[in-house]
C-alpha positions in Angstrom: 229.9 186.5 -116.7 230.5 183.2 -119.3 231.4 181.2 -116.1 229.1 182.5 -113.8 226.3 180.8 -115.9 228.1 178.1 -116.4 228.1 177.5 -112.4 224.2 178.5 -111.8 223.5 175.7 -114.9 225.5 173.5 -113.0 223.8 174.1 -109.6 220.5 174.2 -111.0 220.8 170.3 -112.4 222.4 169.4 -109.2 219.7 170.7 -107.1 217.1 168.9 -109.6 218.7 166.0 -109.4 218.4 166.1 -105.5 214.9 166.5 -106.2 214.5 164.6 -107.8 216.3 161.5 -106.1 214.7 162.4 -103.1 211.0 162.0 -104.6 212.0 158.7 -105.7 212.9 157.6 -102.4 210.0 159.0 -100.0 208.0 159.7 -102.8 206.7 163.0 -105.4 203.6 164.0 -103.2 205.2 163.8 -99.4 208.4 165.8 -101.5 206.3 168.2 -103.1 204.9 169.3 -99.2 208.1 169.5 -97.8 210.2 170.8 -100.6 211.1 174.6 -101.1 211.7 174.1 -104.9 210.5 176.5 -107.5 206.8 175.7 -108.8 209.4 175.4 -112.4 211.6 173.0 -110.9 208.8 170.8 -109.0 207.6 170.1 -112.8 210.5 169.2 -113.8 211.0 166.5 -111.2 207.4 165.6 -112.2 207.6 165.1 -115.6 211.1 162.8 -114.8 209.1 160.7 -112.4 206.0 160.6 -115.1 208.4 159.1 -117.6 210.4 156.8 -115.1 207.2 155.3 -114.8 206.5 155.2 -118.3 209.7 153.2 -119.2 
């Protein structure tokens, strides 16, 4: 059971990293329109992009 949770957490992290990478290249709005991410994950990617702008 613990291994499954670790694998799921890793998969979520990799998915978010991929979404962030794509959104930085094509722009958040274009990415959001074509992305099948759930609302929660879209918000996480949006927050990461905003943090990068502020740094």
